[in-house]
N, C-alpha and C positions, 0 to 999 in steps of 0.2 A: 475634523472628528475622526476619520480613518487613520491619519497620521498618528494623532495622540493615542490611540488605542494600540497601534503597532508599537510605539515607543514604550508605552506602559508595559506591554506584554514582554518585550525583550529584556527591558529593565528588570522586571521581576524574575524572569527565568534566570538571568545572570546572578541575581542576588541569592536565589535559592540553591544554585549550583556553585557558587563561588567563583564565577568566571569573570575574568577582566574583560574589558572591552577588546574586541578584535573582529575583523573583517570577515564577511561570509566568503567561504572558499569552496563549499560542496553542498550539493543537494542530493538527498536519497529519496528516491521517487518510487511510490508504489504503481503497479501497473493497471489491474482491473479496478474500473471505477474512477481512475485518475487519468490515464492515457487513453483508455478505452471505454466506451459505453458497453461493457460486456457483462456486467453482473446478472442482467435478467437473463441472459443465456446460459450462465452458469447455473442459476437457480432452476431453470428448466431441465438442464441435463442432470443436475443432482437429484431432483424430484422423480424424474423417470427411472433413473437407476435405482433409487432407494424403494421406489413403490414396487418394482420388480422383486425386491427382496422382502416385500411385505411391511415395509416401514413407511408411513405417511408422514410428510413433513410440509410446514407451512412455506410459503415462498420468503417471507420476511426473516425467518430464523437462519437462512443462509447467509444474509447480510451481517447477522451477528457472529457467524463463524468465519466470516471472510478474514483471509491472513493466515489461518491455520493451515497446515499441509493437508493434502487430500487424505493421507493416511490417518491422520489425527482426526479429522472429520469423520471418516467412516468408522473409526474405532468409538468415537463418541455416540454416534447415532445407533450403532449395533449394540452397544452396552446398554444405552437407554431402552432398548427394545429386547433386553433379555439374552444377547449374544455377546457376551464380553470377550470370549476367547476366539478370536480369528487369527490364523496363521498369517505370516507375512505374505505368503504367495496369494492367499485368499483376498487380502487388502489390495495387493497390486492388481489382482484380476478385476475387483470391483472398479478401482480407480480407472483402469483401461477402459471399462465400459462406460463411465462417465466421461472419460475424454473423447471417446468416439462420438457420443451423442452431442457433446458441445461442438466438436468439428463439423457435424452434419448440420448445424444451425447456420452454417455459412459465415461469410466474412463479418467481422465485427466492427463497427465504425469507431473512428478515432473520437474521444471526448471533445466537444467543442471548447476551445480555449487552450487545449493542451499544447498545441503547437506553439502558440504565443508565449505560453510559459517557458517552453524549451528554448525559444529564440531569445527571450530576454536573458536566460541563464547562460546560454552560449555567448551572447554579445557582452555580457559582464564577466566573462571568464570564469564562471563558476563550474567546477567539475560535476558530473552528472553520473549517478549511479542508480541503476534499476535494481530495486529490492522487492522482490514479488514472493508471496507464499505459494504461487502457482508453479506447477511443472508442465503447463499446457503448451506443448511445443508449437501448436499451430498459431497461438497468438504471439509467443515470444519470437518465432521466426518471421512474423509480419512486421516487427518493429523496424527492421531496416528499410522496408518499403514505405511504411506510413510515416517514419520520423527518421529520415536518412541523416546520418551524422550525428543523431542526438546522443548516442551512447557508443564511446570508444570500445574497441575489443577488450574483452576481460573485464568490463565495468558492469557486471550484472551479477546479482544474487538470486537464485531461484530455490524452490524447495528442494531441489537436488543437491544443493551446497551447504545444507544446515541439518544439525540433528535435532533442533528445537525450532518450530515455527512460531510466528506471532501468537500470543503476545509476549513471548519470551524476547528479550532484547538481541539474540543471537544474529538473527538476520541484519538488523542495522549495525551491529557491531562488525560483522563482516563487510558491510557496506563502507563503514569508516576505514577499515584496513585497506580496501580496494582503493579508496579515494586518497589515502595517505593523508588525512585530515583529522584534526580532533573534534570532538563533539561541540566544543565551544565555538567552532567556526563552521558549523554544519546545520542545515535545516532537513527535517523529514516532511515529505508531503503525502498524506494518507487520506482515504476516504472510509475507513472502518474503524470501529472502536478499539478492536484487538489490536490493529496496526498502530493506533495511537498510543496505546498503552506500551507497545514494543518500542516506539519512537522515544517515548518519555523515560522508559526504563534505560535506554542506551544514553541518555543524558542530551540528546539533541532538541533543539527547538522544533516543537512540532505542530505543523499546520494540518487542520482537518477541512476537508472539502465535502460538503454534504451532497453528494451526487446520487444517493439512494433514498430509500424510504425511513432510514434509521433517523429517529428524532434528535434535535440539536443536543438535547439534554444528555443524550447518550455519550456525546463527544465531550461535553463538559465534564461529565463523571469520569471519562477515561483520561482526562488531564490534557486535552488539547490546549496549546498556547494561544493559537487564534483559530478561528472557524469562519469559513466563508461558504455561501450558498450554492456557488458554481465555480467551475474552473475558470470561466470567463471573468468573474469577478476577482478571483485570486490572481489572474494574470495581468489584470489591471492594476492591482495593488502591489505586485511582486517588485517594480523598480523602486517604489517607496521603502518597502521593506528592506531591500538591498542597501539603499542609501542610509537608513537608520542603522542597520548593522554596522555598516562602515564609519559611522560618525565617531 
C-alpha cells in the first residue's frame, strides 16, 4: 500500500512538471520540526517577546508562520496590531530578544527518526542541504554535535542568506544551487505548510511530516506530495521512496 502510494505521488509530480524519470540526487531539509523537536520552544519565546510588546498570540499560530523569516513574522504581527511601520533596527532588536529567550530555554532535543533519515540519505549518496527560515545560531551551531557529518561545509541556507523567506521559493532555489542538482532530482522535507508551499513552488518533490499541531488538511492544501505522521515513519519509508525515484 505504501509503495503504491509513493509511486503514484512521484508519477503525478513528474507529469505535472514535465519531468522525465531521473534518480534522486539531493534532499533539501528543514530544521525546526524536522531535525529538532524545537517548535514548542520557538512558540514560547515568540509569545513572551510579543506579550511584552502588548501583542497576545496563540501557540498554534506560530506553527502556521513557521518558515517565514523572523523579521517577516514580527512585521506581520505588529501590523496586525496597529504598528505597521517598524524600522529595521527595531525589528532586529525585537528578534534579538526572541532569540535570547529561545536560547534560555536550554538544549533542544533532536527529532526522533531524523538521525535514521540522514543516515539513509548518506548511505545512498544523496546530497544534503539544510534549508531553514531560522537565523537561530544556538540551534544551527548545535547541528555539528547532534548530527556530525550530516551537512558538508557551505551546504546550508538560513534566513541570513535570502531576501524572501518561505513560502517564497527562494530558500529552496538557493538550496538547489548549493546542491548543484535540478529540482527533478531533489526532494524537500518539511513540517510546515509555508515550507511545503515553498518546496512545491521550487518544483521539488515535497514531503510533509506532521510533527506539530497543524492538521493534515493544511498540508494537503499546501500541496504536499506525500505526508507522514512522524519522522520515524518517514525514515522507514525513505529507502522505498529512493528506490522508486531511481526506477
